[in-house]
C-alpha positions as CSV (number, residue, x, y, z in Angstrom):
1,X,-7.4,-94.8,45.8
2,X,-9.3,-98.0,46.3
3,X,-7.1,-100.4,44.3
4,X,-3.5,-100.8,45.5
5,X,-1.0,-100.0,42.7
6,X,0.4,-103.1,41.0
7,X,-1.9,-105.4,43.1
8,X,0.1,-104.8,46.3
9,X,-1.8,-105.4,49.5
10,X,0.0,-102.6,51.4
11,X,0.4,-99.1,50.1
12,X,2.3,-96.5,52.1
13,X,1.7,-92.9,51.2
14,X,4.7,-90.8,51.9
15,X,6.6,-87.6,51.0
16,X,10.2,-86.8,50.4
17,X,12.1,-85.6,53.4
18,X,9.6,-87.0,56.0
19,X,11.4,-88.8,58.8
20,X,8.2,-90.5,60.0
21,X,7.8,-91.8,56.4
22,X,11.3,-93.2,56.4
23,X,10.7,-95.1,59.7
24,X,7.3,-96.3,58.5
25,X,8.7,-97.5,55.2
26,X,11.4,-99.5,57.0
27,X,8.8,-101.1,59.3
28,X,6.4,-101.9,56.5
29,X,9.2,-103.4,54.4
30,X,10.3,-105.6,57.2
31,X,6.8,-106.8,58.2
32,X,5.8,-107.4,54.6
33,X,9.0,-109.3,53.9
34,X,8.4,-111.5,57.0
35,X,4.9,-112.3,55.8
36,X,5.6,-112.5,52.1
37,X,3.2,-109.6,51.3
38,X,3.7,-107.1,48.5
39,X,3.8,-103.4,49.3
40,X,4.4,-100.1,47.5
41,X,5.3,-96.6,48.5
42,X,3.6,-93.7,46.8
43,X,4.8,-90.0,47.1
44,X,1.7,-87.9,47.7
45,X,3.5,-84.8,46.3
46,X,3.6,-86.4,42.9
47,X,-0.2,-86.2,42.6
48,X,-2.2,-83.1,43.5
49,X,-5.2,-85.1,44.5
50,X,-3.2,-87.3,46.9
51,X,-1.5,-84.2,48.4
52,X,-4.9,-82.6,49.0
53,X,-6.3,-85.7,50.5
54,X,-3.4,-86.7,52.8
55,X,-1.7,-83.3,53.4
56,X,0.4,-83.5,56.6
57,X,-1.1,-86.9,57.7
58,X,1.7,-88.9,56.0
59,X,2.7,-91.5,56.3
60,X,-0.6,-93.2,55.7
61,X,-0.8,-97.0,55.6
62,X,-3.4,-98.6,53.4
63,X,-4.2,-102.3,53.5
64,X,-6.3,-103.9,50.7
65,X,-7.4,-100.4,49.7
66,X,-8.6,-99.3,53.1
67,X,-6.9,-96.8,55.4
68,X,-5.2,-98.8,58.2
69,X,-3.4,-96.0,60.0
70,X,-1.2,-93.0,59.8
71,X,2.0,-91.4,61.3
72,X,3.2,-94.7,62.9
73,X,3.1,-98.4,62.1
74,X,1.4,-100.4,64.8
75,X,3.2,-103.6,64.2
76,X,0.9,-106.1,66.0
77,X,-2.2,-104.5,64.4
78,X,-0.6,-104.5,60.9
79,X,0.4,-108.1,61.2
80,X,-3.1,-109.1,62.3
81,X,-4.6,-107.3,59.3
82,X,-2.3,-109.0,56.9
83,X,-2.9,-112.4,58.4
84,X,-6.6,-112.2,57.3
């Protein structure tokens, strides 16, 4: 996916029952709220193509349509990317 859904700058690809996804969502929500940046979570299991692409690499953090990282949120790095 190259265009974030709903024009959000940050998209977090997750799956139900994923502890790392829950932690990442909380981090992304907090950081985006601090910076006034929109974000959205997308369940990879709801789309066979996303499931095939991301598999067990969730959570995956996308910023402005580009992969920023996976598994854990690196807060200083994410803040720097969103400041651009």
